LOPA-151931 format. One line per field, with one value per residue (C-alpha): residue number from 1; residue in three letters; x, y, z. Coordinates in steps of 0.2 Angstrom, whole numbers, plus 5000, padded with zeros to 4 digits. Example, Ala and Ser with C-alpha at 12.3 -4.5 7.8 and 13.67 -1.06 7.14 Angstrom:
LOPA-151931
num	(1 2)
residu	(ALA SER)
u	(5062 5068)
v	(4978 4995)
w	(5039 5036)
This chain:
LOPA-151931
num	(1 2 3 4 5 6 7 8 9 10 11 12 13 14 15 16 17 18 19 20 21 22 23 24 25 26 27 28 29 30 31 32 33 34 35 36 37 38 39 40 41 42 43 44 45 46 47 48 49 50 51 52 53 54 55 56 57 58 59 60 61 62 63 64 65 66 67 68 69 70 71 72 73 74 75 76 77 78 79 80 81 82 83 84 85 86 87 88 89 90 91 92 93 94 95 96 97 98 99 100 101 102 103 104 105 106 107 108 109 110 111 112 113 114 115 116 117 118 119 120 121 122 123 124 125 126 127 128 129 130 131 132 133 134 135 136 137 138 139 140 141 142 143 144 145 146 147 148 149 150 151 152 153 154 155 156 157 158 159 160 161 162 163 164 165 166 167 168 169 170 171 172 173 174 175 176 177 178 179 180 181 182 183 184 185 186 187 188 189 190 191 192 193 194 195 196 197 198 199 200 201 202 203 204 205 206 207 208 209 210 211 212 213 214 215 216 217 218 219 220 221 222 223 224 225 226 227 228 229 230 231 232 233 234 235 236 237 238 239 240 241 242 243 244 245 246 247 248 249 250 251 252 253 254 255 256 257 258 259 260 261 262 263 264 265 266 267 268 269 270 271 272 273 274 275 276 277 278 279 280 281 282 283 284 285 286 287 288 289 290 291 292 293 294 295 296 297 298 299 300 301 302 303 304 305 306 307 308 309 310 311 312 313 314 315 316 317)
residu	(MET ILE PHE LYS ASN THR ILE ARG GLN THR VAL ALA VAL VAL SER ILE ALA ALA ILE ALA ILE GLY SER SER LEU ALA GLN ALA GLU PRO ILE LYS GLN LYS LYS PRO PHE TRP PRO ASP ASP ALA GLN LEU VAL ILE SER ILE SER MET GLN PHE GLU ALA THR ALA GLN ASP ALA ASP ASP PRO GLY PRO PHE PRO LYS GLN ASN PRO ASN TYR PRO ASP THR ILE ALA PRO THR TRP TYR GLN TYR GLY MET ASN GLU GLY ILE PRO ARG LEU LEU ASN LEU TRP ASP LYS HIS ASN ILE LYS VAL THR SER HIS MET VAL GLY ARG ALA VAL GLU LEU ASN PRO GLU LEU ALA LYS GLU VAL VAL ALA ARG GLY HIS GLU ALA SER GLY HIS GLY GLN THR TRP THR PRO GLN TYR SER MET THR GLU GLU ASP GLU ARG ALA SER TYR ILE LYS SER ALA ASN ILE ILE GLU LYS VAL THR GLY THR ARG PRO VAL GLY PHE ASN ALA PHE TRP MET ARG HIS SER THR LYS THR LEU GLU ILE LEU GLN GLU LEU GLY PHE ILE TYR HIS ILE ASP ASP LEU SER ARG ASP GLU PRO SER MET THR PRO VAL ARG GLY LYS PRO PHE ALA VAL VAL PRO TYR THR PHE ARG ASN ASN ASP ILE VAL ARG TYR THR GLY SER THR ALA MET THR GLY ALA ALA TYR THR GLN ASP LEU LYS ASP GLU PHE ASP VAL LEU TYR ALA GLU GLY THR LYS ARG ARG ARG MET MET SER ILE SER ALA HIS ASP ARG LEU ALA GLY THR PRO ALA ARG VAL LYS ALA LEU ASP ASN PHE ILE ALA TYR ALA LYS GLN HIS GLU ASN VAL VAL PHE MET ARG LYS ASP ALA ILE ALA ARG TRP ALA LEU THR HIS GLN ASP THR PRO VAL ASN ALA ALA ARG VAL PHE ASP)
u	(4820 4808 4819 4834 4824 4819 4837 4842 4827 4832 4850 4845 4833 4847 4859 4848 4844 4862 4865 4851 4857 4875 4868 4858 4873 4884 4872 4870 4889 4899 4917 4928 4941 4959 4963 4976 4990 5001 5000 4998 4994 5012 5016 5031 5038 5057 5063 5082 5089 5105 5113 5122 5131 5150 5161 5149 5155 5163 5181 5186 5176 5189 5179 5184 5201 5206 5203 5218 5226 5217 5233 5237 5227 5219 5226 5217 5199 5194 5199 5189 5173 5178 5178 5159 5157 5171 5167 5153 5138 5143 5145 5128 5119 5126 5119 5102 5102 5107 5091 5080 5075 5073 5079 5077 5093 5094 5104 5114 5113 5131 5136 5125 5133 5150 5145 5132 5134 5133 5118 5110 5114 5105 5089 5092 5092 5075 5079 5071 5080 5075 5080 5094 5098 5110 5125 5129 5123 5111 5093 5090 5104 5097 5085 5068 5073 5090 5082 5069 5082 5093 5078 5074 5092 5095 5078 5082 5100 5093 5079 5091 5104 5092 5076 5066 5061 5062 5046 5054 5066 5079 5087 5105 5106 5087 5085 5073 5070 5054 5048 5055 5039 5029 5043 5044 5025 5025 5037 5028 5036 5024 5034 5049 5058 5065 5054 5058 5042 5034 5037 5025 5021 5010 5004 5008 4996 5005 4994 4979 4985 4992 5011 5017 5030 5040 5050 5069 5080 5093 5095 5097 5108 5125 5133 5128 5132 5149 5156 5160 5156 5142 5153 5151 5156 5147 5142 5135 5125 5117 5112 5104 5094 5088 5082 5073 5066 5059 5049 5042 5038 5028 5019 5015 5001 4990 4996 5005 5024 5039 5057 5069 5088 5101 5116 5128 5139 5157 5151 5139 5148 5163 5166 5162 5147 5140 5141 5132 5118 5118 5116 5102 5092 5094 5087 5072 5068 5066 5050 5034 5025 5040 5041 5055 5048 5054 5049 5039 5028 5026 5021 5008 5001 4999 4991 4977 4973 4961 4969 4986 4990 4989 5002 4998 5003 5020 5021 5037 5039)
v	(4982 4975 4960 4972 4982 4966 4961 4978 4978 4960 4965 4980 4970 4957 4970 4979 4962 4958 4975 4972 4954 4961 4975 4962 4951 4966 4970 4952 4948 4963 4963 4957 4970 4964 4962 4976 4965 4980 4999 5007 4990 4984 4967 4964 4972 4971 4975 4977 4975 4985 4978 4992 4981 4982 4988 4981 4963 4954 4958 4940 4939 4934 4939 4929 4925 4910 4911 4918 4912 4922 4926 4938 4953 4952 4966 4963 4957 4974 4983 4971 4976 4994 4994 4992 5009 5018 5012 5000 5010 5026 5016 5008 5024 5031 5016 5018 5037 5033 5022 5033 5018 5017 5002 4996 4997 4984 4994 4986 4999 4998 5001 5017 5023 5021 5028 5041 5053 5039 5031 5049 5050 5034 5040 5058 5050 5042 5025 5015 5012 4995 4986 4973 4971 4981 4970 4954 4943 4930 4934 4915 4915 4930 4930 4938 4953 4955 4953 4967 4978 4976 4981 4996 5002 5000 5008 5023 5025 5024 5036 5048 5048 5047 5054 5039 5024 5007 4997 4982 4969 4957 4945 4939 4926 4926 4916 4922 4917 4910 4927 4938 4942 4945 4957 4966 4968 4975 4988 4994 4985 4980 4967 4956 4948 4932 4920 4911 4902 4913 4925 4937 4946 4937 4939 4929 4930 4936 4936 4936 4951 4952 4954 4957 4946 4954 4939 4939 4929 4916 4912 4930 4935 4941 4934 4917 4920 4928 4917 4899 4884 4894 4908 4915 4930 4946 4942 4925 4933 4946 4931 4922 4938 4940 4922 4924 4940 4933 4919 4930 4944 4931 4925 4942 4944 4932 4934 4945 4942 4950 4948 4951 4955 4957 4968 4968 4983 4975 4963 4971 4987 4982 4988 4972 4968 4985 4983 4967 4975 4990 4978 4969 4985 4992 4975 4975 4993 4989 4980 4988 4989 4985 4994 4995 4997 4999 4985 4996 5001 4983 4979 4992 4987 4969 4973 4983 4970 4955 4944 4944 4926 4921 4909 4898 4905 4900 4886 4881 4865)
w	(4635 4648 4651 4654 4666 4675 4678 4684 4697 4702 4705 4715 4726 4729 4733 4746 4754 4755 4764 4775 4780 4782 4794 4804 4806 4811 4825 4830 4830 4834 4829 4844 4849 4852 4870 4876 4882 4886 4886 4869 4862 4862 4855 4865 4881 4884 4902 4906 4923 4927 4943 4953 4966 4963 4977 4990 4988 5003 5006 5002 4986 4973 4958 4942 4950 4959 4978 4986 5002 5016 5024 5010 5004 4987 4977 4961 4963 4971 4955 4944 4954 4954 4935 4936 4944 4935 4917 4917 4923 4914 4898 4900 4905 4888 4879 4886 4882 4864 4862 4873 4884 4903 4913 4931 4942 4956 4969 4984 4998 5002 4984 4984 4999 4991 4974 4978 4964 4951 4959 4959 4940 4937 4943 4936 4919 4922 4927 4941 4958 4964 4980 4980 4998 5009 5006 4997 5012 5005 5011 5016 5028 5039 5053 5050 5060 5051 5034 5038 5045 5030 5018 5028 5029 5010 5006 5017 5009 4991 4995 5003 4989 4974 4980 4976 4987 4979 4977 4968 4974 4968 4980 4981 4967 4967 4983 4996 5014 5019 5025 5011 5002 5018 5024 5007 5007 5025 5020 5005 4991 4977 4966 4966 4951 4958 4948 4932 4929 4915 4901 4907 4924 4936 4954 4970 4985 5000 5016 5005 4995 4977 4976 4958 4950 4935 4930 4929 4918 4919 4900 4896 4911 4907 4923 4916 4898 4901 4915 4918 4907 4898 4893 4875 4865 4863 4846 4851 4865 4853 4842 4857 4861 4843 4843 4859 4853 4837 4846 4859 4847 4836 4852 4856 4843 4854 4872 4884 4881 4890 4887 4902 4900 4913 4913 4928 4930 4928 4915 4903 4904 4895 4877 4867 4878 4877 4858 4859 4868 4856 4841 4849 4854 4837 4830 4842 4838 4819 4824 4826 4843 4854 4870 4883 4901 4918 4930 4942 4927 4922 4940 4941 4925 4930 4947 4938 4925 4929 4916 4925 4929 4948 4955 4970 4987 4992 5005 5014 5024)
């Protein structure tokens, strides 16, 4: 009996000692909290761009058709672009509503002028109106004065029609002039998307102040995937998006990851391609901690977090 009591006492002492040691270690080495990469501890953020630009193209733009003899009027290309406003944008808006997600719409000022009710509806449904120039004139081909004037004019038109003033910008084919970022910052813009260097937001110093970069996409861009030598079916595009998602989602457990997708009005808004996006979005939503965000919200998040990567200031020869 004495032997049994001794064992019990010994076990009790060891147990108490173990608890004491464990308590001491807990105080000395507190549990490290996971860094919040995104709002609500999201593992991956997906951001979709919806270009609102059709009908503002140059008069001689042939669209997907062979360039026509300039001595004759093009009777078909304008109708191809008009499809983007008649069918494409409305169909895409219904898709975003179906999945209860919000996107960023890069709006050309002239397209807003020509389609004011549709532009107003985009914003009324909760989507961001972002700058995309006043016309399809490449920014790099403008004088500094013309470039500034075009941004002011397009921002004024977007604000007048939709009630919101853009804070983000997407250049024609992503190509800036050497003064673009300085002009945008001067006019109150806080971010641009014309940077393919990361799979997460970053900041670029402009005149010594941070200017957010919410990266765009080339590989997930429908204008690349549905035209030219890289053209693919809607089903193949869906699979590409799923594969991209899988890798970024896995990486998202250890670092901030963002997936960017582009949807042009007259391309992504066709029936088969809307189905491709629909299938991908449904797939992504099956995973936990996946969040769809507008680019203005991403930019504001990046600008308020010290761990946002900082790029070298742009220097042009």
